DRENLONU-337297 format. One line per 2 residues: number of its first residue (from 0); their letters; for each residue x, y, z of N, C-alpha, C. Coordinates in steps of 0.1 Angstrom, whole numbers. Layout:
BEGIN
NUM = a = X Y Z X Y Z X Y Z ~ ...
This chain:
BEGIN
0 = ms = 202 46 72 202 61 72 214 67 64 ~ 224 58 62 238 64 57 234 65 41
2 = ll = 227 59 35 225 60 20 219 73 17 ~ 223 78 7 221 92 2 212 92 -11
4 = ve = 201 100 -13 193 101 -25 199 112 -33 ~ 196 114 -46 201 125 -54 196 137 -49
6 = pd = 205 148 -48 201 160 -44 189 166 -50 ~ 186 165 -62 174 171 -68 162 165 -62
8 = rq = 163 151 -56 152 144 -52 148 150 -37 ~ 155 158 -30 155 162 -18 148 175 -17
10 = rg = 145 181 -29 139 195 -29 124 194 -21 ~ 123 202 -13 110 203 -4 109 192 5
12 = fq = 121 185 9 120 174 17 132 175 26 ~ 132 167 38 143 167 48 145 152 52
14 = sl = 157 148 52 158 134 55 156 131 69 ~ 151 118 71 149 114 85 161 116 93
16 = dq = 173 113 87 186 115 95 187 128 100 ~ 183 139 92 182 153 98 174 156 109
18 = ci = 162 149 108 153 151 119 159 146 133 ~ 165 134 132 170 128 143 181 137 148
20 = rs = 190 141 141 202 149 146 196 162 149 ~ 186 167 146 181 181 151 175 177 165
22 = ai = 168 166 167 164 164 180 175 161 190 ~ 186 155 185 198 152 194 203 166 198
24 = md = 204 175 189 211 188 193 202 198 202 ~ 190 195 202 179 203 209 183 200 223
26 = is = 187 187 227 189 184 241 205 184 244 ~ 212 189 235 228 187 236 232 174 240
28 = ag = 228 164 233 232 151 236 243 146 224 ~ 247 135 226 257 130 216 251 119 207
30 = le = 259 114 198 254 105 189 251 91 196 ~ 254 89 209 252 77 217 236 74 217
32 = ry = 228 84 214 214 84 215 207 83 201 ~ 217 81 192 211 82 176 202 69 175
34 = eq = 207 57 177 198 47 176 186 47 182 ~ 185 51 194 172 52 203 162 62 196
36 = fk = 169 73 191 160 84 185 156 79 171 ~ 163 71 164 160 66 152 147 57 151
38 = hw = 148 48 163 135 41 165 124 48 167 ~ 123 61 173 111 68 176 108 75 165
40 = ai = 118 80 155 117 88 145 109 79 133 ~ 113 67 132 107 57 123 92 54 127
42 = eg = 90 52 140 76 50 145 68 63 143 ~ 73 73 145 66 87 143 62 89 128
44 = yr = 73 86 121 70 88 106 60 78 100 ~ 60 65 106 48 57 102 35 62 106
46 = el = 34 67 117 21 72 123 17 85 114 ~ 26 93 109 22 103 101 17 97 87
48 = hf = 23 87 83 18 82 69 4 76 71 ~ 3 69 83 -10 62 84 -22 72 86
50 = dl = -19 84 94 -29 94 99 -33 105 88 ~ -20 108 82 -22 120 73 -18 119 59
52 = iq = -6 113 57 -3 114 43 -9 102 35 ~ -10 92 40 -17 80 35 -12 76 19
54 = ev = 0 76 19 7 75 6 4 62 -2 ~ -1 63 -13 -3 51 -23 8 51 -33
56 = kt = 14 39 -34 25 38 -44 20 28 -55 ~ 26 30 -66 23 22 -79 35 14 -84
58 = vq = 34 1 -85 46 -6 -90 41 -18 -100 ~ 50 -23 -109 47 -34 -116 57 -46 -112
60 = lp = 52 -57 -109 60 -66 -103 58 -79 -112 ~ 69 -86 -113 70 -99 -122 65 -111 -112
62 = lt = 60 -121 -120 55 -133 -113 65 -142 -110 ~ 66 -150 -98 75 -159 -94 72 -171 -102
64 = aw = 80 -182 -101 76 -194 -108 65 -200 -103 ~ 60 -199 -91 48 -204 -87 35 -193 -88
66 = ka = 35 -184 -97 26 -175 -101 21 -166 -89 ~ 31 -160 -82 29 -152 -72 37 -139 -73
68 = ve = 35 -129 -65 42 -115 -64 44 -113 -49 ~ 56 -109 -46 62 -107 -31 57 -94 -28
70 = wp = 50 -92 -16 48 -78 -12 61 -69 -12 ~ 61 -56 -16 69 -47 -14 74 -46 2
72 = vd = 85 -40 3 90 -39 18 82 -30 26 ~ 78 -20 20 69 -10 27 53 -12 26
74 = fv = 51 -23 22 37 -27 20 28 -27 34 ~ 16 -21 33 5 -23 44 -4 -29 40
76 = dw = -11 -25 28 -23 -31 23 -25 -26 10 ~ -34 -35 1 -35 -32 -14 -46 -22 -16
78 = am = -45 -15 -28 -56 -7 -31 -60 -12 -45 ~ -52 -17 -54 -57 -21 -67 -47 -33 -71
80 = ig = -51 -45 -77 -45 -54 -83 -49 -57 -97 ~ -40 -56 -107 -44 -58 -120 -34 -57 -131
82 = vv = -37 -58 -143 -26 -56 -154 -30 -45 -163 ~ -19 -38 -169 -21 -27 -176 -26 -32 -192
84 = in = -36 -28 -197 -41 -30 -210 -45 -19 -218 ~ -37 -15 -229 -40 -3 -237 -41 9 -226
86 = nn = -32 11 -218 -30 22 -207 -41 23 -198 ~ -49 12 -195 -61 10 -187 -58 -1 -178
88 = iq = -63 -1 -166 -60 -11 -156 -73 -22 -157 ~ -70 -34 -159 -80 -46 -157 -75 -52 -146
90 = cf = -87 -52 -137 -84 -57 -123 -86 -72 -122 ~ -78 -78 -113 -80 -94 -110 -93 -93 -100
92 = tn = -98 -107 -98 -109 -108 -88 -104 -118 -79 ~ -106 -115 -66 -104 -123 -54 -111 -138 -55
94 = de = -103 -148 -54 -109 -161 -54 -103 -170 -42 ~ -111 -171 -31 -106 -180 -21 -104 -193 -23
96 = ri = -107 -200 -34 -106 -212 -37 -92 -216 -42 ~ -84 -206 -46 -70 -209 -49 -62 -214 -37
98 = sl = -54 -226 -41 -48 -233 -31 -34 -227 -28 ~ -31 -225 -14 -19 -220 -12 -8 -231 -9
100 = fr = -12 -244 -7 -5 -254 -5 3 -258 -17 ~ 16 -261 -16 24 -265 -28 32 -277 -25
102 = ed = 29 -287 -34 34 -301 -33 50 -299 -35 ~ 56 -288 -42 70 -288 -45 76 -279 -33
104 = ad = 70 -276 -22 77 -269 -12 82 -278 -2 ~ 92 -274 6 98 -282 16 90 -280 28
106 = ed = 95 -286 40 88 -287 52 88 -272 58 ~ 97 -263 54 96 -249 59 87 -240 49
108 = gv = 82 -245 40 74 -237 30 82 -232 19 ~ 95 -234 18 103 -228 7 100 -235 -6
110 = id = 100 -227 -14 96 -232 -30 109 -229 -38 ~ 113 -240 -46 122 -240 -55 117 -232 -67
112 = el = 126 -219 -69 120 -210 -79 123 -216 -94 ~ 131 -228 -94 134 -233 -107 121 -243 -112
114 = va = 113 -246 -102 101 -255 -106 90 -248 -117 ~ 88 -256 -126 79 -250 -136 65 -246 -129
116 = pa = 58 -235 -134 44 -234 -129 34 -245 -132 ~ 24 -246 -124 16 -258 -126 7 -256 -138
118 = el = 6 -266 -145 -2 -268 -157 -13 -279 -155 ~ -25 -276 -163 -35 -285 -162 -32 -299 -171
120 = pv = -36 -309 -165 -31 -323 -171 -37 -323 -185 ~ -33 -330 -195 -38 -331 -208 -51 -338 -208
122 = gd = -59 -329 -214 -74 -335 -216 -84 -328 -206 ~ -78 -321 -196 -87 -314 -187 -92 -302 -191
124 = vp = -103 -299 -187 -109 -286 -191 -108 -275 -179 ~ -103 -263 -182 -101 -254 -172 -115 -251 -166
126 = td = -115 -252 -151 -128 -250 -144 -133 -236 -143 ~ -125 -227 -147 -130 -213 -148 -134 -208 -160
128 = rl = -135 -218 -170 -140 -212 -183 -147 -223 -191 ~ -161 -222 -187 -171 -232 -193 -179 -225 -204
130 = wf = -178 -230 -217 -187 -225 -227 -199 -233 -229 ~ -209 -227 -233 -222 -235 -237 -228 -228 -250
132 = yn = -230 -238 -259 -236 -234 -273 -250 -237 -275 ~ -254 -234 -288 -268 -237 -291 -279 -230 -282
134 = ql = -275 -219 -276 -285 -212 -268 -291 -201 -275 ~ -291 -199 -289 -296 -189 -297 -305 -196 -308
136 = ns = -317 -192 -312 -325 -196 -322 -320 -192 -335 ~ -326 -196 -346 -324 -191 -361 -323 -176 -362
138 = ng = -330 -169 -353 -331 -155 -354 -319 -146 -347 ~ -312 -154 -340 -301 -151 -331 -306 -147 -319
140 = ey = -318 -150 -314 -323 -146 -301 -320 -157 -290 ~ -318 -153 -279 -314 -162 -267 -326 -170 -264
142 = kg = -325 -182 -263 -336 -193 -261 -340 -193 -246 ~ -330 -192 -236 -332 -194 -222 -330 -207 -219
144 = ga = -334 -211 -208 -334 -226 -203 -320 -229 -199 ~ -311 -219 -195 -299 -223 -191 -294 -214 -180
146 = fg = -302 -212 -170 -301 -204 -158 -288 -208 -152 ~ -281 -197 -150 -269 -199 -141 -256 -204 -148
148 = lt = -257 -207 -163 -247 -211 -171 -242 -199 -179 ~ -229 -198 -177 -223 -186 -186 -207 -189 -187
150 = vk = -199 -179 -192 -186 -179 -191 -180 -179 -177 ~ -174 -189 -170 -170 -187 -157 -156 -180 -156
152 = sn = -154 -169 -162 -141 -161 -159 -143 -147 -161 ~ -135 -139 -154 -136 -126 -156 -126 -121 -169
154 = gv = -118 -130 -174 -112 -127 -186 -98 -121 -183 ~ -96 -119 -170 -82 -114 -166 -75 -124 -158
156 = gy = -81 -128 -147 -73 -138 -138 -79 -136 -123 ~ -75 -145 -113 -79 -143 -101 -68 -143 -90
158 = yk = -69 -140 -78 -57 -138 -69 -63 -142 -55 ~ -53 -145 -46 -57 -147 -31 -44 -142 -24
160 = mn = -47 -135 -12 -38 -130 -4 -32 -140 4 ~ -18 -143 4 -11 -153 13 -2 -145 22
162 = re = -9 -142 34 -3 -133 43 9 -140 51 ~ 5 -154 51 17 -161 58 30 -159 52
164 = rk = 30 -160 37 42 -158 30 44 -145 25 ~ 35 -136 29 36 -122 25 37 -120 9
166 = ei = 28 -127 3 26 -128 -12 11 -126 -16 ~ 10 -124 -29 -3 -123 -35 -2 -136 -45
168 = qf = -8 -146 -43 -10 -158 -52 -20 -158 -63 ~ -16 -159 -75 -25 -159 -86 -29 -172 -92
170 = sp = -40 -173 -99 -45 -186 -104 -34 -190 -115 ~ -34 -203 -117 -24 -211 -126 -26 -206 -141
172 = tv = -38 -200 -145 -41 -197 -158 -35 -183 -162 ~ -30 -177 -152 -24 -163 -156 -10 -165 -163
174 = ds = -8 -159 -172 5 -161 -180 17 -158 -172 ~ 28 -164 -174 40 -164 -166 46 -150 -167
176 = dt = 45 -145 -180 52 -131 -183 45 -120 -179 ~ 33 -122 -172 25 -110 -168 31 -102 -158
178 = li = 31 -88 -161 36 -79 -151 23 -75 -143 ~ 23 -77 -129 14 -74 -121 13 -60 -116
180 = yl = 2 -51 -120 1 -39 -117 -4 -38 -102 ~ 3 -32 -93 0 -32 -78 -2 -17 -74
182 = ey = -12 -12 -69 -14 -1 -61 -14 -3 -45 ~ -7 0 -38 -7 -2 -23 -3 8 -14
184 = is = -8 7 -3 -7 17 9 7 15 16 ~ 16 25 15 28 23 21 30 30 34
186 = dg = 40 25 41 42 30 55 52 41 54 ~ 57 43 41 68 53 40 81 50 42
188 = yn = 83 39 47 98 36 52 103 24 45 ~ 114 26 39 123 16 30 138 15 38
190 = pk = 141 6 43 154 5 50 164 5 40 ~ 162 3 27 172 2 18 176 15 11
192 = vs = 169 26 13 172 39 8 171 48 18 ~ 174 60 15 174 72 27 160 78 27
194 = tt = 152 78 37 139 81 39 138 96 42 ~ 130 102 34 128 117 34 114 120 40
196 = vn = 113 132 44 101 138 51 97 151 44 ~ 84 151 42 80 165 37 84 176 47
198 = my = 88 188 41 93 200 51 81 203 59 ~ 68 203 54 57 204 63 55 198 75
200 = aa = 61 185 75 60 177 86 74 171 94 ~ 83 178 89 96 175 94 98 177 111
202 = kl = 92 189 114 93 194 128 83 185 136 ~ 72 179 129 62 170 137 71 156 141
204 = vk = 79 150 132 87 139 136 97 141 146 ~ 102 154 147 112 157 158 104 158 172
206 = ly = 93 164 171 85 166 183 79 152 188 ~ 78 143 178 74 130 183 85 122 191
208 = ih = 97 124 186 108 120 192 110 126 207 ~ 107 137 208 109 142 222 98 139 231
210 = wm = 86 137 225 74 131 233 77 117 238 ~ 82 109 229 85 95 234 98 96 243
212 = rl = 107 104 241 118 106 250 115 108 265 ~ 105 118 268 100 122 280 91 110 284
214 = ny = 83 105 276 73 96 279 79 83 287 ~ 89 79 280 98 66 284 108 71 297
216 = sv = 110 84 300 119 88 309 115 86 324 ~ 122 79 333 118 77 346 121 92 354
218 = sa = 128 99 350 128 112 357 119 123 353 ~ 114 122 341 103 132 336 92 132 344
220 = ti = 87 145 347 74 147 355 63 145 347 ~ 50 144 351 38 142 345 36 154 337
222 = aq = 39 167 342 36 179 336 46 179 324 ~ 58 175 324 68 176 312 61 166 301
224 = ke = 57 154 304 51 145 295 40 150 289 ~ 31 158 297 18 163 292 21 175 281
226 = ea = 31 183 285 35 193 277 41 189 262 ~ 48 178 264 55 173 252 44 169 243
228 = kr = 35 162 249 22 157 240 14 169 235 ~ 12 178 242 4 190 238 12 197 226
230 = my = 24 198 227 32 206 215 33 196 203 ~ 32 183 205 30 175 194 18 174 186
232 = yv = 6 177 193 -5 176 187 -9 191 182 ~ -4 200 188 -4 215 182 3 215 169
234 = ey = 14 209 167 20 208 154 13 199 145 ~ 7 188 151 -1 180 142 -11 187 135
236 = gk = -20 195 143 -31 204 137 -24 212 125 ~ -13 217 128 -8 227 116 -3 218 105
238 = vq = 2 207 107 5 198 96 -6 193 88 ~ -17 191 96 -30 187 91 -35 197 80
240 = nr = -34 209 85 -39 219 77 -30 222 64 ~ -18 220 65 -7 223 55 -10 213 44
242 = ln = -12 199 48 -13 189 39 -29 188 34 ~ -36 194 39 -50 193 35 -53 198 21
244 = pi = -57 190 10 -57 194 -4 -70 203 -6 ~ -79 204 4 -91 212 3 -89 226 3
246 = tv = -92 235 -4 -90 250 -3 -103 256 -1 ~ -104 270 2 -115 277 2 -123 277 -12
248 = ad = -115 277 -22 -122 277 -36 -128 264 -40 ~ -122 253 -34 -129 241 -35 -142 239 -28
250 = vl = -142 245 -15 -154 246 -8 -165 253 -15 ~ -163 265 -21 -173 274 -28 -177 267 -40
252 = ec = -166 260 -47 -170 252 -59 -181 241 -57 ~ -178 234 -44 -188 224 -42 -202 230 -37
254 = ar = -203 241 -30 -214 247 -27 -221 252 -38 ~ -215 256 -50 -220 260 -60 -228 249 -69
256 = dg = -221 237 -69 -225 228 -77 -236 221 -70 ~ -237 221 -56 -248 216 -48 -260 226 -48
258 = yr = -259 237 -54 -269 247 -52 -281 244 -62 ~ -294 245 -59 -304 242 -66 -315 252 -65
260 = li = -321 257 -75 -333 267 -73 -344 259 -68 ~ -352 265 -59 -364 259 -53 -375 267 -58
262 = ss = -384 260 -64 -397 267 -68 -406 266 -58 ~ -414 276 -56 -425 277 -46 -440 279 -54
264 = y = -448 269 -49 -461 270 -55 -471 277 -47
């Protein structure tokens, strides 16, 4: 939390560090509780991202020597996997037949990054691209008689999720220089940079800290725990309304678009 971001990048945001220190000041405590409060702040911030913000990030990642990309540190799940072609996204297709076992990996599964990517033996035909000719007559019309035979490729490539290694493995035919376009759901927290919270939700993170503080306190009464929970969800409703992108104008526009004249006979 000690790393700082550029001041201009903090407009409209409050750092997670500020939320933690604010919660400490609320109970007149010292920095001896900072690490404990930071644990709850990160937990509450992730809850906020999962339930309300649902942030989707976009990155372009290079392939490793074994034709895979590593998950970003804040990766939760993917939304789109593809490549950028003429400013459009061409998506890969999932193929569970891709092998995740590597002969050049050691007993711990570590792969030497200097190992060249797998290539087809000389004389072999790629199994994902089978061509069939002479299916047209002299007039250029398809003759039929070849049911189920076509080009066995999507033209981009194939992938398989490798959750054990936290990677996305691609088929050997994908070019080594390809930059993989990845849209993924983020948990919002990156331990390598200063984490910031939208000002609309900064108080919600602080109230989550106080809720967890009382929830795990042996001296807190049931009434105190329930009151902290109530205050959190009251603020949660406010944040939900603040971050809701739907306005009254949007509702009216949808109603007008859905309106149809009804003829009576």
